[in-house]
C-alpha positions as CSV (number, residue, x, y, z in Angstrom):
1,W,-64.9,-6.1,-68.1
2,V,-61.1,-6.4,-68.6
3,D,-61.5,-9.9,-69.9
4,L,-64.1,-8.7,-72.5
5,K,-61.7,-5.9,-73.6
6,V,-58.8,-8.4,-74.0
7,M,-61.1,-10.8,-76.0
8,R,-62.2,-7.9,-78.2
9,Y,-58.6,-6.9,-79.1
10,T,-57.7,-10.6,-79.7
11,A,-60.7,-10.9,-82.0
12,L,-59.7,-7.8,-83.9
13,D,-56.2,-9.1,-84.3
14,T,-57.6,-12.4,-85.6
15,L,-59.7,-10.6,-88.2
16,R,-56.6,-8.6,-89.3
17,S,-54.6,-11.8,-89.7
18,A,-57.5,-13.4,-91.7
19,R,-57.8,-10.4,-93.9
20,D,-54.1,-10.4,-94.6
21,G,-54.4,-14.0,-95.7
22,T,-52.1,-15.3,-92.9
23,P,-54.4,-17.2,-90.5
24,G,-52.7,-16.9,-87.2
25,L,-52.8,-18.7,-83.9
26,E,-54.9,-15.9,-82.4
27,A,-58.0,-18.2,-83.0
28,S,-56.6,-20.7,-80.5
29,V,-56.0,-17.9,-78.0
30,S,-59.4,-16.5,-78.6
31,K,-61.1,-19.9,-78.2
32,L,-59.3,-20.5,-74.9
33,Q,-60.2,-17.0,-73.7
34,W,-63.9,-17.3,-74.6
35,A,-64.4,-20.8,-73.2
36,N,-62.9,-19.8,-69.8
37,W,-64.7,-16.5,-69.7
38,H,-68.1,-18.0,-70.6
39,R,-67.6,-20.8,-68.1
40,D,-66.8,-18.3,-65.3
41,L,-69.9,-16.3,-66.4
42,G,-72.1,-19.4,-66.0
43,E,-70.7,-20.0,-62.5
44,L,-71.3,-16.4,-61.5
45,A,-74.9,-16.6,-62.7
46,V,-75.6,-19.6,-60.5
47,D,-73.8,-18.1,-57.6
48,V,-75.9,-14.9,-57.8
49,A,-79.0,-17.1,-57.9
50,G,-78.0,-18.6,-54.6
51,L,-79.9,-21.7,-53.4
52,A,-82.5,-21.1,-56.1
53,G,-79.7,-21.9,-58.6
54,M,-79.6,-25.5,-57.2
55,V,-83.3,-26.3,-57.6
56,T,-84.1,-29.0,-60.1
57,G,-86.3,-32.0,-60.3
58,D,-89.3,-33.6,-62.0
59,G,-91.5,-31.1,-63.7
60,Y,-89.0,-28.3,-63.1
61,E,-87.6,-26.4,-66.1
62,L,-84.1,-24.9,-65.8
63,D,-84.0,-21.1,-65.6
64,A,-81.6,-19.0,-67.7
65,A,-78.8,-19.1,-65.1
66,Q,-78.9,-22.8,-64.7
67,S,-79.0,-23.4,-68.5
68,L,-76.1,-21.0,-69.0
69,F,-74.1,-22.8,-66.3
70,L,-74.7,-26.3,-67.8
71,F,-74.1,-25.2,-71.4
72,T,-70.9,-23.4,-70.6
73,R,-69.4,-26.7,-69.4
74,S,-69.2,-27.7,-73.1
75,D,-67.4,-24.5,-74.2
76,T,-64.1,-26.0,-72.8
77,I,-64.6,-29.1,-74.9
78,Y,-66.1,-28.5,-78.3
79,G,-63.9,-26.9,-80.9
80,G,-60.9,-28.5,-79.2
81,S,-60.5,-29.0,-75.5
82,N,-58.7,-26.3,-73.5
83,E,-55.8,-28.7,-73.1
84,V,-55.5,-29.1,-76.9
85,Q,-55.7,-25.3,-77.4
86,R,-52.9,-24.8,-74.8
87,N,-50.7,-27.3,-76.6
88,I,-51.3,-25.6,-79.9
89,I,-50.4,-22.2,-78.4
90,A,-47.3,-23.6,-76.6
91,E,-46.0,-25.5,-79.6
92,R,-46.9,-23.2,-82.5
93,L,-47.0,-19.8,-81.0
94,L,-44.4,-20.0,-78.3
95,G,-42.2,-22.6,-80.0
96,L,-42.0,-24.9,-77.1
97,P,-41.2,-28.6,-77.6
98,R,-43.9,-31.1,-78.2
99,E,-45.3,-32.7,-75.1
100,A,-43.8,-36.2,-74.5
101,R,-46.1,-39.1,-75.5
102,R,-47.0,-41.4,-72.6
């Protein structure tokens, strides 16, 4: 519930920045928050299902909890991976130096 409230206020701040014509880095923070929260929700859904959440095989269709769990794996990748979002936040929002190239 707390995470949802934080995401709501971050989204409102993002909308305010967009309305003012100064797109901020709140979008990167919001994307990172959403991806992690949604992933955790998918894990919780399968945990609540218990052993039934592990059932799969030929002729078996995934239930809603299993589909959510599997889909949320992609949330941390599409739209920029969590690592990329963290780098954007660190460099542009916090002013930290760029990560050294390997």
